[in-house]
N, C-alpha and C positions, 0 to 999 in steps of 0.2 A: 623498331626502325620507326622515327618520328616523321611524317610527311610533310614536306614542302606547305612551307606557306603562300596562298598565292593569293595573288585578287583576280575573282573570277567572273565573268556575265552568266555561267551556266554551273548551279546556283550565281545570282545576283549578289555578291556580297565584296566589301571592300574589307581591307584589315585596319584600317582608320578613315577618320572623315575627309573630307577635300571641299577645300574652297578658303574663303576669308575665315579664319581663325582655325581651319582645322589642321589636322597632323601633316597632310600633305604628301604621303611618304611616297616614295619613287614611282613603285610600281602600282599604288593605288593613283597618283596620276596620270601615268602610262594608260592604264588602264582604261581611264574617264575619256582621254586624249583620244585613244582606238576609236572607242566607241563616238563620242564626236565626231569623228572624221567620217563613220560608217551612217551618222544618221542624218536625214534631211528634214530643210526646216520647210515652210509656207514656199512657193515658189521654185522648189528643186534643189537649191543648195543647200551645200554640206553645213551643219552647224561649223565645222573647225577645217577651216580651209586647207586644200595641201598636204590633207592628214596629217598632222602636226603633233609629232610623237618623241617627247626630249623627256618624259617624268620632273619636268619643272611645272611647276604652278605658276605659268608666269600669265601675262597681260591677255594674249590671246585665246587662252583657253579657260579664263576666266569669265569672258565676255562672252564665249561660245557657252559652256555651261551654263550663265547666266540667263541667256537666249532661249535656251532649252527648257530650262525653269519653270521660265513666264509661261514659254508656249502650252507648259502642259502643267498650270495649274500651281505649282507649287506655290503655297502659301507664308513658305518661312525663306525666302528668297534672302533673304541677309544675312542667315547663317550657313554655315557650310552644309554642304553632301551629308547625309548619313551613309553610316556603313553599309546600309540596306532597307528596304521599304518602297513602298508604289513610285515615286519619283524615279531612283537609280533602279526601278524592277524596269518603266518605261525607257530607260536608253539602254540598257543590256537587253533589252526584248529581241527575240529572232537573229543574236549574236552567241557564238561559240569562242570567246576570248578567255584566255589566262595568262597572268603576268606573274611569274615568281619573284618571291621579297627580295627586294636590294635590287634590284635591275628597272630596266624599261623596254625590255622585249617582250611586246604582247605575240602570243602565238595561236595559233587555232585549236582547240580541244578536239580531239580522237571521239566520232561515231561509236568506233568499236569495243566492244565492252569485254570479249576474250581476245585472248594471246593467241598467235596463230601459232602452228606445230613447229619443234623445232627441226631446223635445216641440217643438211651437211652427212658426208660417210659417218663421220667420229658419234651425230646423234644414237648410234646404234649402241654402242659402248655405255650408252647412260643406263645404269639401272631405273628400275619403275617409279623409284621411292624419289631418285636423283631427277627425276623427267618432271614429277610430281611436284618436287620444289621448285624448279625452274617455269612451271607452268603457273603455282601461284606465288612467287615472286613478281610475274612477268604483269598479271593480274592485279597483283597490289599496287604495281608502279605505274600501271594505266590509271586506273582508278584515283591515285591520288595528283598523278601530273596530269592526267587527260592528253598524253602522249601513246600512240599505238606502237608496238615495234617488230619489227619481224628479229629473229635469231637465229645464228648460223654456230654448229656447235664444231669447234677444229682441235687438234692436239695440238697442246702447247710446246713450243721449240725453244722461245727464247729465252735465257739466262739458265739454263741446265745445262748439269755436267754430263760430259760425253758419254753415251753408251758404249758398254763392249760387248755387245753382242747386238747382231743385227735382228734378232729371234726380240727382242723387249721392243724395237719400235713397232716390229711388224705385230707385234699384240697391240702396240697401244697403250701400254701400260703408264703412260706419262700424263700429265693433266691433261684434262679436258678443258676448255674456254669457251664461252659464250662470249659471241661477235655481234653487238646488237646494233640493227639501224631502225631509225624510227621512219614510222609507214605513214603516208601521206600527210606530212608536217608541212604546216606554212606560219613561216615567223615573218614579224612586221620587219620592215628592214628601216623604218622611222617615217616613211611616206606609204608604203604600201604592204599589202599582204605576199609573200611569195612562196612559191613550193622549192621544198628541199628536198631534194632526190638521192643525195652521199652524203656520207659523215664528213668527208672533205667541205662540201657546202656548207653542212650544220657549222662545222666549225668556224669557217669564214664569215660567214654572215653576222654568227651571232657566237662569240667566243666566251660569253660570262655563262650563257643559260646549257651551250655546249659542255661548259668544264662542270656546273653542277648538276648537269643529268650522268656524266662519267662517273662524280664522285659519289652520288646517291647511289646507282645500280652496283659498285664493288661494294659501298658499306653493305646494299643488301645481300650483296651475295656472302658475304663473310657471316650476315648473322643465319643466312640460308643454311650453308653448304659447311660452316665449321672452320672458317679459316685462320688460325689462330696460331698454328706452326710457325716459327720463324721461317723455317726455308719456304712455307705455301704461300704466307706471309710478303715474302721476299718475290713470290713467281706472280704475285696478284699485284704487286705495285711496282712490279718490271716490265709488265704487258706493253708493247709498243702503243697497240690499238687500245685509248682512253677508254672507246666505249666498249669495254669487255672485262668479264670477270672472271673466277675461276671457277667452276660449277662440279668438277672432279679432282681433287685434290691425288697426288703421288700415291699418297696411303691407301686411298681405293682404288687405285689403277693397279697397284702391288699387291693387295689383298684379294683382287680379283683373280691377278696372275697365279699365286698359290694357291687358288682355290681351283682353276683351270689344271696346275700342274697335277694336284693330288686326283682330281676327276679323268685328267690322260693315264697318271701313273696305274689305279685302279684297274682301269680298262685294259693296260697295256700288259698287268700281272708283275709292275713294278714294286712287289712288297717293300722290299731296304728303302726305297727311296723311298715309300711315301709314308712307312714307320718314323724316317729320320724327319720327314718334312712334317709332320702331325706334331711330333715333340717338340722340334723350333720351333713350333707358331703356339705350342703352349705359355711359352715364355716364361717359365719357372725355372730354366737351366739345368734340367733333369736328366743325369748322365746315362748313359745307356752301352751295357756288357753283354756283349753277344758270345755265344758259343758256336765255333768253329763249324758245327753240322749242325748248327739251328736253319741254313738256308743255301741253297745249290748257288745263289749269288755272290759266296765268298771263294769261286774260283780264283777272282782275280788277287784276293788276300795268299791263296794257297799256291797260288804259281809264282808271287814273289816269295813266299818263305820257300818252297824249291831252288830259286834260283841262290838265295843264300844257302842253303844247305850243300848245293852243288861248291860254292865259294868256298866251303869247309872244305870239301873233299878234294880239292884238287888244288886250290891257292893258298890254303892252311899246311894240309896233310899232307899231300902227293910231292909239290915243290914248291915250296913258299919261297920266296926272295929275301934276304936277306934286314930287308926294314918291315918285314912281316912279324907281329907278336910270335909267333908261332917257330918260326924259323929257330930259333937257338935249341928250343924243346926238343925237333924234329932231326933235327942236323946231330944233335948230342944222343940221342937214344939210338941213332942208326951209326955212329961212326964212333962212341965212347965204349969201350968195354964194360966199363964199370956204372955206367948206367942203363939200370934194366927196367925202369919205372920214373914216371915222369906225368905231369899236366902241364894244359895252358887252359888259358880262357881268350877270347875274343867273341867279337858281334860282328854283324855284315847290316846293310842296309839297304833297301832295295826300294826306290822311290817309284808311285804310284802316280802318273799323271793324264791327262786329256785334254783332249780340244772340243771345247765350248762348238764350234761351227760343226762339230761332226756329230755332236749331240744333236743340235737339233734338225739337222739332215735329217736325222731317226725318225722324229716327231713328224717332218714334213712331208716324209715318205707317206705317212700313217701307216706303220707297220702296226697289224694288232697282234704278232705274235709275241709271246713275253720273250726276252733279251735279259739274263741275267748279269752282262756285262755292263750295260745299259744303266739297271737297275744299280748297280755296284757303284759305277761313278757317278749317277746320281744322287746318290745318299754318302757318299766318302769323301767325294773332291776328289781335291789335291792330297795325298797319303804316302805312308809308306810304312813298310815290314821292316822291322828290325827285329834280327834274330841273333840271340845272344847263346854261345858254346861252352861249356865245360868239359874240357877229354882227358881222360887217364889212359895213357899209353906203354904200352908193356912189350918189351922184349925178351925172344927167345929167340937165341941163333941169329937167323937171318929174315926173323919174321916180327912185326911189331902189331901189335892186337890194339884194336883202337873200340874204348866206349865210351859213351858221353850223353850226353841231353842238351838240346836245343830248347829254348822258349823264344816262341815269336810272340813279339806285339803288333799286332796292324792296328794303329791310328792315325791322326791328326795333331800335332803338338795345339796346335791351337783349338782343337776342337772343331765338331761342325757350325763353320761361320764364315763360308762361302768367301775363300779368301781371296785375296785383292788379283784381281784380272781376273776371275773363274767366273763362271756361267752366274749372272741373276745377283753378282756382289753388288752392283750399285741398287738392286731393288731388297736389298737383305736389308741394308744400310738402312733404308728409310723404315722398314717392318720396327729393326729395332730403335732408332732416335724417336718409336711413338710406340714403345714399348709395347708392339706386338706379337715381338717376336725373343729370344734368347738364344746365343749359342750356348753349346752344351759339350761334354767331353763322352767321347766314343771309344771302344778296344774292344777288340778283341783279340782274345789273349789262348794258346795253347803249346803242350810242348810236346814234344818227340825225339825218341831217343835214338844215336847211332851205333851201332855195330858192325865191325869192318877188321880187315887182316891186309896188311901190308907185306909186301914181297921186298926186301933190301937184296939189288944187285950191284957186287962190286963194291960194297960198302966202302972200303978205306984206297978204292981209285980215285983217279979224278974224275972218271967217266962213272964216278956211282949215281946208281937212278934207283928209284921206289915205282913200283906199280901195284894197283888193288887186285889180291885175288877176289874179295867181296867188300860190297859196302854196303849198308841196312839198312833203312828207317822204318821205324814202329811208331804209331801214335802214342802215348802216353796219357794225354787229357786232353778233350776235345771242347 
């Protein structure tokens, strides 16, 4: 960051010469005019009446400067006033003024060397490193500009996509913005120095200085806080308050949120949720294949599989409707004497969903006991159990024996990626955009065998029915 170029009276230095034959830059001329308006000649009158500050080296300024130089023994009054030296030191003595290059707005230099502490509830969300970076940024600004600042940290809400969960806003993983206000700033209005008490007043009284300070602060924040991502840059440039800058980006907030979730998950015993989130944050897309017996958190998948098995037993084998793939096979073996063996395949899908609000209530309640269902939901998100069955049917008289195998696959087609609309979806997109996380495929696969026997009643009458004599399942692989 390049420091602003100032003409100052502390230390006494101009950026160019002022006077006949000098460069007479606007800021140098303005500083000389302001100082002449504060110095009294013999008899008590000011060297430059009416504190005439325009930034132009005009006749009143030339006459006032000539008189001052004569009164203070300048031996080279025919030449321009040097950038620094004993004569300019005398003119600047006892004063603390500065003028930004290209402007004609002198202001009073601050006496405070150290910036104050960041204020605001959101300040506690800044990490120690970020607080240190903000402190150093403000310290460097004060040193370069001579303008002291107060700062308040707030959560950014402008120009941001809507969040899907109240939890995210409560946690405040949104960008954090520093809002700056000059402290005890006095600005020259062309005739006198007057106090600036708020940013609106600052902007109205000296727009050019206000805009220069605002732009400089934003640039310093970009350097100090690494604001380079296009979305972060858009937020930075879209802030309604000009004297403000982003001091914690989306990414930092979301990374803090991810670590919070991991810590909470470990504390509550959410083994599966922690494992999945850790794998996601590795950002290498490594797939996870799990065995059903690996965790009690898989009761959720088992329940979905049990629902599918029940559908095979009831809707495929016991009473299929004509649109069901099993209908013709079961109907043929039940009613056609020449059909004693047949087989069919079919599949059922059981969708698993959850309420983001419900899960967050669990966190808010401060429940410390492990809850396998919550852990599974947080790990798998929206998912499904697809069960594919292959059955062999054999009839002897009025009975049909059923033998088969069902393969269950519990997964999410899109993998672990925080489905659109799911909990933490906006935050996951931020992590992925910064290559701090990557979706991965996960799958739980197991098989179970089916053995059963159906009793056919009134097979050839319009009122034909079937009932299960037995229907058993047993695991083949877990």
